[in-house]
PASEBA-1860 file (N, C-alpha, C; in nm, 3 decimals):
! residues 207
1> XXXXXXXX> 14.882/17.295/-0.379/14.873/17.273/-0.234/14.833/17.128/-0.206 ~ 14.906/17.063/-0.122/14.879/16.923/-0.090/14.789/16.915/0.031 ~ 14.662/16.873/0.010/14.565/16.866/0.120/14.560/16.728/0.179 ~ 14.633/16.632/0.122/14.624/16.494/0.171/14.662/16.480/0.317 ~ 14.773/16.543/0.362/14.805/16.529/0.505/14.695/16.580/0.595 ~ 14.629/16.690/0.555/14.521/16.743/0.637/14.402/16.647/0.640 ~ 14.370/16.591/0.523/14.259/16.496/0.518/14.290/16.372/0.600 ~ 14.414/16.329/0.590/14.456/16.211/0.666/14.444/16.238/0.815
9> XXXXXXXX> 14.484/16.359/0.858/14.474/16.395/0.999/14.329/16.403/1.044 ~ 14.242/16.456/0.956/14.100/16.467/0.992/14.038/16.329/1.011 ~ 14.070/16.236/0.923/14.018/16.100/0.935/14.066/16.036/1.065 ~ 14.194/16.056/1.096/14.249/16.000/1.219/14.180/16.059/1.341 ~ 14.158/16.190/1.338/14.092/16.256/1.451/13.949/16.207/1.466 ~ 13.879/16.184/1.354/13.741/16.135/1.361/13.735/15.999/1.427 ~ 13.827/15.910/1.390/13.829/15.779/1.453/13.866/15.789/1.600 ~ 13.955/15.881/1.633/13.996/15.899/1.773/13.880/15.947/1.856
17> XXXXXXXX> 13.799/16.037/1.799/13.683/16.089/1.870/13.582/15.979/1.897 ~ 13.554/15.898/1.795/13.460/15.788/1.811/13.508/15.691/1.917 ~ 13.638/15.661/1.914/13.695/15.566/2.011/13.690/15.622/2.151 ~ 13.693/15.756/2.164/13.700/15.818/2.296/13.564/15.840/2.358 ~ 13.457/15.819/2.281/13.323/15.842/2.336/13.298/15.751/2.455 ~ 13.268/15.809/2.567/13.244/15.731/2.688/13.096/15.695/2.695 ~ 13.069/15.572/2.724/12.931/15.529/2.737/12.915/15.449/2.866 ~ 12.800/15.463/2.925/12.764/15.382/3.040/12.652/15.289/2.995
25> XXXXXXXX> 12.681/15.163/2.986/12.581/15.066/2.944/12.493/15.027/3.062 ~ 12.380/14.965/3.031/12.292/14.917/3.136/12.368/14.820/3.227 ~ 12.376/14.851/3.356/12.455/14.767/3.447/12.381/14.641/3.489 ~ 12.457/14.543/3.531/12.398/14.421/3.585/12.356/14.444/3.731 ~ 12.260/14.367/3.776/12.218/14.376/3.915/12.331/14.330/4.006 ~ 12.351/14.402/4.115/12.463/14.373/4.206/12.420/14.295/4.330 ~ 12.291/14.292/4.358/12.245/14.232/4.483/12.233/14.332/4.596 ~ 12.259/14.459/4.567/12.255/14.563/4.671/12.112/14.590/4.718
33> XXXXXXXX> 12.017/14.593/4.625/11.879/14.625/4.661/11.815/14.509/4.737 ~ 11.723/14.543/4.825/11.655/14.439/4.903/11.557/14.359/4.818 ~ 11.511/14.417/4.706/11.417/14.349/4.618/11.429/14.407/4.477 ~ 11.452/14.321/4.380/11.460/14.364/4.240/11.331/14.332/4.164 ~ 11.248/14.247/4.220/11.130/14.200/4.148/11.027/14.311/4.127 ~ 11.036/14.419/4.204/10.940/14.528/4.194/10.972/14.622/4.077 ~ 11.095/14.618/4.027/11.139/14.714/3.927/11.074/14.691/3.791 ~ 11.045/14.802/3.723/10.994/14.797/3.587/11.078/14.888/3.499
41> XXXXXXXX> 11.103/14.844/3.376/11.185/14.922/3.283/11.113/15.050/3.244 ~ 11.184/15.162/3.255/11.128/15.292/3.222/11.170/15.329/3.079 ~ 11.092/15.416/3.016/11.123/15.453/2.878/11.255/15.528/2.864 ~ 11.305/15.587/2.971/11.429/15.663/2.965/11.552/15.578/2.993 ~ 11.538/15.446/2.985/11.654/15.361/3.006/11.692/15.350/3.152 ~ 11.596/15.320/3.234/11.620/15.301/3.376/11.514/15.207/3.431 ~ 11.542/15.148/3.543/11.447/15.061/3.610/11.397/15.133/3.736 ~ 11.263/15.139/3.754/11.208/15.216/3.864/11.095/15.141/3.935
49> XXXXXXXX> 11.075/15.178/4.060/10.960/15.128/4.137/10.924/15.232/4.243 ~ 10.796/15.249/4.267/10.750/15.337/4.375/10.623/15.280/4.434 ~ 10.620/15.263/4.565/10.502/15.209/4.633/10.396/15.319/4.650 ~ 10.275/15.278/4.675/10.165/15.373/4.688/10.178/15.460/4.813 ~ 10.248/15.411/4.915/10.256/15.486/5.041/10.384/15.568/5.055 ~ 10.457/15.587/4.947/10.580/15.667/4.954/10.550/15.809/5.002 ~ 10.434/15.862/4.963/10.398/15.998/4.999/10.365/16.019/5.146 ~ 10.369/15.913/5.225/10.342/15.927/5.368/10.465/15.973/5.446
57> XXXXXXXX> 10.580/15.978/5.381/10.705/16.007/5.451/10.756/16.147/5.416 ~ 10.790/16.222/5.521/10.846/16.356/5.503/10.984/16.371/5.563 ~ 11.030/16.265/5.631/11.163/16.267/5.693/11.248/16.157/5.630 ~ 11.372/16.192/5.596/11.459/16.098/5.527/11.598/16.095/5.591 ~ 11.650/15.976/5.601/11.789/15.956/5.646/11.867/15.898/5.528 ~ 11.984/15.955/5.499/12.065/15.909/5.387/12.185/15.831/5.441 ~ 12.186/15.703/5.413/12.299/15.620/5.457/12.426/15.658/5.381 ~ 12.543/15.630/5.438/12.667/15.647/5.361/12.661/15.568/5.231
65> XXXXXXXX> 12.703/15.628/5.123/12.694/15.566/4.991/12.794/15.450/4.980 ~ 12.747/15.338/4.927/12.835/15.225/4.904/12.904/15.242/4.768 ~ 13.031/15.203/4.761/13.105/15.207/4.634/13.128/15.063/4.588 ~ 13.046/15.019/4.493/13.057/14.884/4.440/13.135/14.880/4.309 ~ 13.180/14.995/4.264/13.261/15.007/4.143/13.403/14.960/4.172 ~ 13.449/14.861/4.095/13.582/14.806/4.114/13.671/14.840/3.994 ~ 13.783/14.903/4.021/13.877/14.939/3.916/13.972/14.824/3.884 ~ 14.026/14.827/3.764/14.116/14.721/3.721/14.260/14.754/3.759
73> XXXXXXXX> 14.355/14.692/3.692/14.496/14.701/3.732/14.548/14.845/3.732 ~ 14.510/14.922/3.631/14.555/15.062/3.623/14.437/15.153/3.657 ~ 14.419/15.185/3.784/14.301/15.260/3.827/14.294/15.400/3.766 ~ 14.174/15.437/3.725/14.150/15.570/3.669/14.133/15.674/3.779 ~ 14.072/15.632/3.889/14.041/15.725/3.998/14.118/15.689/4.124 ~ 14.155/15.791/4.198/14.218/15.769/4.328/14.110/15.742/4.432 ~ 14.145/15.681/4.544/14.046/15.661/4.651/13.981/15.793/4.695 ~ 14.060/15.900/4.697/14.005/16.031/4.737/13.900/16.079/4.638
81> XXXXXXXX> 13.922/16.055/4.509/13.825/16.098/4.408/13.694/16.022/4.421 ~ 13.702/15.894/4.448/13.580/15.815/4.466/13.506/15.855/4.593 ~ 13.581/15.886/4.698/13.518/15.936/4.820/13.449/16.070/4.794 ~ 13.514/16.152/4.712/13.456/16.282/4.676/13.324/16.263/4.603 ~ 13.317/16.162/4.517/13.194/16.137/4.442/13.083/16.090/4.535 ~ 13.114/16.004/4.629/13.016/15.958/4.727/12.961/16.075/4.808 ~ 13.051/16.161/4.853/13.010/16.278/4.930/12.923/16.371/4.847 ~ 12.960/16.389/4.721/12.884/16.477/4.632/12.741/16.427/4.616
89> XXXXXXXX> 12.725/16.296/4.604/12.592/16.238/4.589/12.505/16.268/4.710 ~ 12.559/16.251/4.830/12.484/16.277/4.953/12.449/16.425/4.966 ~ 12.547/16.511/4.937/12.526/16.655/4.952/12.419/16.706/4.855 ~ 12.430/16.666/4.729/12.335/16.717/4.629/12.194/16.663/4.655 ~ 12.184/16.537/4.696/12.052/16.482/4.727/11.992/16.553/4.848 ~ 12.072/16.578/4.950/12.025/16.649/5.069/11.976/16.789/5.033 ~ 12.052/16.858/4.949/12.013/16.992/4.908/11.881/16.993/4.833 ~ 11.865/16.899/4.743/11.742/16.893/4.664/11.621/16.858/4.751
97> XXXXXXXX> 11.639/16.767/4.843/11.527/16.726/4.928/11.478/16.838/5.017 ~ 11.567/16.921/5.066/11.532/17.021/5.167/11.497/17.158/5.109 ~ 11.535/17.184/4.984/11.515/17.319/4.930/11.367/17.348/4.905 ~ 11.335/17.478/4.896/11.200/17.524/4.860/11.092/17.461/4.948 ~ 11.109/17.475/5.079/11.009/17.424/5.173/10.984/17.275/5.150 ~ 11.096/17.201/5.142/11.087/17.060/5.109/11.072/16.968/5.228 ~ 11.161/16.870/5.237/11.148/16.764/5.337/11.266/16.770/5.434 ~ 11.253/16.697/5.542/11.356/16.700/5.646/11.454/16.585/5.626
105> XXXXXXXX> 11.582/16.617/5.626/11.687/16.515/5.623/11.740/16.503/5.765 ~ 11.721/16.387/5.825/11.753/16.368/5.967/11.886/16.293/5.982 ~ 11.937/16.294/6.104/12.070/16.238/6.130/12.069/16.091/6.170 ~ 11.950/16.035/6.191/11.943/15.894/6.229/11.806/15.836/6.194 ~ 11.799/15.705/6.174/11.670/15.641/6.145/11.578/15.646/6.267 ~ 11.451/15.618/6.245/11.353/15.615/6.353/11.214/15.601/6.298 ~ 11.114/15.594/6.384/10.975/15.582/6.339/10.936/15.698/6.248 ~ 10.870/15.668/6.138/10.827/15.771/6.044/10.937/15.822/5.953
113> XXXXXXXX> 11.054/15.761/5.960/11.169/15.803/5.879/11.192/15.700/5.769 ~ 11.215/15.747/5.648/11.251/15.660/5.536/11.401/15.673/5.509 ~ 11.463/15.562/5.477/11.608/15.558/5.455/11.641/15.551/5.307 ~ 11.731/15.638/5.263/11.790/15.626/5.131/11.912/15.533/5.139 ~ 11.911/15.425/5.060/12.026/15.336/5.045/12.076/15.350/4.901 ~ 12.202/15.389/4.886/12.256/15.422/4.754/12.389/15.351/4.733 ~ 12.412/15.306/4.610/12.539/15.242/4.575/12.581/15.285/4.435 ~ 12.705/15.328/4.422/12.762/15.360/4.290/12.820/15.231/4.233
121> XXXXXXXX> 12.777/15.195/4.113/12.817/15.067/4.056/12.911/15.080/3.936 ~ 12.919/15.198/3.876/13.007/15.219/3.761/13.040/15.366/3.750 ~ 13.163/15.397/3.710/13.203/15.536/3.688/13.290/15.541/3.563 ~ 13.257/15.631/3.472/13.338/15.657/3.353/13.400/15.796/3.368 ~ 13.527/15.807/3.340/13.596/15.935/3.355/13.566/16.028/3.238 ~ 13.550/16.156/3.269/13.544/16.258/3.164/13.684/16.276/3.106 ~ 13.691/16.302/2.975/13.819/16.331/2.911/13.823/16.480/2.885 ~ 13.892/16.552/2.972/13.885/16.698/2.971/13.928/16.757/2.838
129> XXXXXXXX> 14.030/16.701/2.775/14.082/16.757/2.650/13.978/16.756/2.539 ~ 13.883/16.663/2.547/13.778/16.655/2.446/13.650/16.726/2.489 ~ 13.644/16.770/2.612/13.525/16.838/2.663/13.533/16.989/2.651 ~ 13.651/17.042/2.624/13.665/17.187/2.619/13.636/17.243/2.480 ~ 13.633/17.158/2.378/13.605/17.203/2.242/13.459/17.178/2.208 ~ 13.394/17.277/2.149/13.254/17.263/2.112/13.236/17.153/2.009 ~ 13.338/17.133/1.923/13.327/17.036/1.815/13.328/16.892/1.869 ~ 13.411/16.865/1.967/13.414/16.731/2.025/13.308/16.715/2.133
137> XXXXXXXX> 13.271/16.824/2.198/13.171/16.816/2.306/13.036/16.770/2.253 ~ 12.990/16.830/2.142/12.858/16.796/2.090/12.855/16.657/2.030 ~ 12.970/16.603/1.994/12.975/16.469/1.937/12.963/16.361/2.043 ~ 12.981/16.400/2.170/12.978/16.303/2.278/13.114/16.249/2.313 ~ 13.216/16.292/2.239/13.351/16.247/2.270/13.394/16.303/2.406 ~ 13.454/16.219/2.485/13.506/16.263/2.613/13.407/16.263/2.726 ~ 13.280/16.230/2.698/13.180/16.230/2.804/13.206/16.116/2.903 ~ 13.197/16.149/3.030/13.202/16.048/3.133/13.061/16.016/3.180
145> XXXXXXXX> 13.049/15.935/3.282/12.916/15.901/3.330/12.921/15.818/3.457 ~ 12.805/15.769/3.498/12.796/15.697/3.625/12.672/15.607/3.622 ~ 12.678/15.497/3.697/12.563/15.409/3.717/12.548/15.385/3.867 ~ 12.424/15.363/3.909/12.398/15.345/4.052/12.272/15.264/4.075 ~ 12.264/15.208/4.194/12.141/15.145/4.241/12.100/15.215/4.370 ~ 11.970/15.224/4.393/11.925/15.289/4.515/11.784/15.249/4.550 ~ 11.752/15.263/4.676/11.616/15.235/4.722/11.585/15.321/4.844 ~ 11.456/15.339/4.867/11.407/15.403/4.988/11.330/15.298/5.066
153> XXXXXXXX> 11.364/15.280/5.193/11.297/15.179/5.275/11.251/15.241/5.406 ~ 11.147/15.185/5.463/11.103/15.227/5.596/11.211/15.189/5.696 ~ 11.251/15.284/5.781/11.364/15.259/5.870/11.331/15.163/5.983 ~ 11.205/15.133/6.006/11.167/15.040/6.112/11.134/14.902/6.054 ~ 11.044/14.899/5.956/10.999/14.770/5.900/11.089/14.718/5.789 ~ 11.164/14.807/5.724/11.247/14.767/5.611/11.169/14.755/5.481 ~ 11.040/14.792/5.483/10.959/14.785/5.361/11.019/14.872/5.252 ~ 11.029/14.818/5.131/11.080/14.894/5.018/10.973/14.989/4.967
161> XXXXXXXX> 11.004/15.118/4.970/10.909/15.221/4.928/10.933/15.267/4.784 ~ 11.058/15.262/4.742/11.095/15.300/4.606/11.231/15.238/4.576 ~ 11.257/15.218/4.447/11.385/15.159/4.407/11.418/15.200/4.265 ~ 11.546/15.195/4.233/11.587/15.233/4.097/11.723/15.175/4.064 ~ 11.740/15.143/3.937/11.872/15.121/3.878/11.884/15.225/3.768 ~ 11.987/15.309/3.776/11.999/15.419/3.682/12.141/15.429/3.629 ~ 12.152/15.477/3.506/12.284/15.495/3.446/12.274/15.608/3.343 ~ 12.384/15.675/3.319/12.380/15.783/3.221/12.515/15.851/3.203
169> XXXXXXXX> 12.529/15.916/3.089/12.649/15.993/3.057/12.621/16.140/3.080 ~ 12.728/16.218/3.080/12.715/16.361/3.103/12.648/16.434/2.989 ~ 12.643/16.564/3.000/12.571/16.646/2.904/12.661/16.691/2.789 ~ 12.603/16.695/2.668/12.676/16.749/2.553/12.666/16.901/2.548 ~ 12.590/16.959/2.641/12.573/17.104/2.646/12.638/17.163/2.770 ~ 12.607/17.105/2.887/12.662/17.156/3.012/12.812/17.131/3.020 ~ 12.883/17.220/3.085/13.027/17.206/3.098/13.063/17.119/3.218 ~ 13.148/17.021/3.192/13.189/16.930/3.299/13.318/16.975/3.365
177> XXXXXXXX> 13.378/17.082/3.315/13.505/17.128/3.372/13.620/17.040/3.328 ~ 13.730/17.052/3.399/13.851/16.980/3.361/13.881/16.861/3.450 ~ 13.785/16.820/3.530/13.808/16.707/3.619/13.751/16.579/3.559 ~ 13.802/16.466/3.603/13.756/16.336/3.554/13.615/16.305/3.600 ~ 13.569/16.370/3.704/13.438/16.341/3.762/13.331/16.441/3.720 ~ 13.365/16.533/3.631/13.271/16.639/3.595/13.139/16.588/3.540 ~ 13.144/16.494/3.447/13.022/16.443/3.387/12.943/16.358/3.485 ~ 13.011/16.279/3.567/12.943/16.199/3.668/12.865/16.290/3.763
185> XXXXXXXX> 12.921/16.405/3.797/12.853/16.498/3.886/12.731/16.561/3.817 ~ 12.742/16.586/3.686/12.627/16.638/3.612/12.511/16.538/3.618 ~ 12.543/16.410/3.601/12.439/16.307/3.608/12.378/16.301/3.748 ~ 12.462/16.309/3.851/12.412/16.309/3.989/12.317/16.426/4.012 ~ 12.351/16.543/3.960/12.263/16.659/3.973/12.126/16.630/3.910 ~ 12.127/16.566/3.794/12.001/16.533/3.727/11.922/16.432/3.809 ~ 11.990/16.333/3.862/11.922/16.233/3.944/11.859/16.296/4.068 ~ 11.935/16.382/4.136/11.884/16.446/4.258/11.759/16.528/4.228
193> XXXXXXXX> 11.761/16.599/4.117/11.643/16.678/4.078/11.525/16.587/4.050 ~ 11.549/16.476/3.980/11.442/16.384/3.946/11.384/16.316/4.071 ~ 11.470/16.281/4.165/11.423/16.220/4.290/11.330/16.315/4.364 ~ 11.369/16.441/4.373/11.284/16.541/4.440/11.150/16.552/4.369 ~ 11.151/16.554/4.236/11.026/16.566/4.162/10.936/16.446/4.186 ~ 10.996/16.327/4.194/10.916/16.207/4.215/10.858/16.201/4.357 ~ 10.934/16.248/4.454/10.881/16.252/4.589/10.771/16.357/4.601 ~ 10.792/16.470/4.535/10.686/16.571/4.531/10.557/16.513/4.468
201> XXXXXXX> 10.574/16.438/4.360/10.458/16.379/4.295/10.386/16.281/4.386 ~ 10.463/16.206/4.464/10.403/16.110/4.559/10.324/16.184/4.668 ~ 10.362/16.308/4.698/10.292/16.388/4.798/10.183/16.476/4.736 ~ 10.166/16.465/4.604/10.065/16.545/4.538/10.101/16.691/4.527 ~ 10.230/16.723/4.536/10.272/16.862/4.526/10.290/16.901/4.380 ~ 10.254/17.023/4.343/10.268/17.066/4.201/10.414/17.073/4.162 ~ 10.439/17.058/4.033/10.576/17.063/3.981/10.629/17.205/3.988
END
């Protein structure tokens, strides 16, 4: 029995998997945030800042998400897909903020209201064909991801209350589905949960 063709195919597949691994590297500053000097590098590969008075705010307004991600000559995503991602970010953040006797998401800025300013700066597409197999999924092949900048500011004074630069790839365990945005949405879900936890911590609420 000649096993050489099989071995040759396995080697080729291994290199293809490595080449297909999607990564989101640490993004460069875009100028979107009102102040970058407050940020400190976090151990989880992100830059974060939170002011001492963040816990004074219980009402939040979420501005329309800015899309600073620019595609090259052969675009991976359609305009509708990118709009869908922006909408998903607002919806998931709103849900997390308001759930379990949480905080109020209001329709306009005003006194006592803090504004979420968010910008998507990078998007990597999920490769569905490599995400449906357990063997390629756990290797990280086919994972997509997303990077973003965001801040919370007082809607009257403009004071920066919190800020972050974050980036990440999808999960090697959770299913991203067959869409190009599946992993980016998984990351957004994680971010929304983390934001709620951090706001709860600023208010002294138990985890």
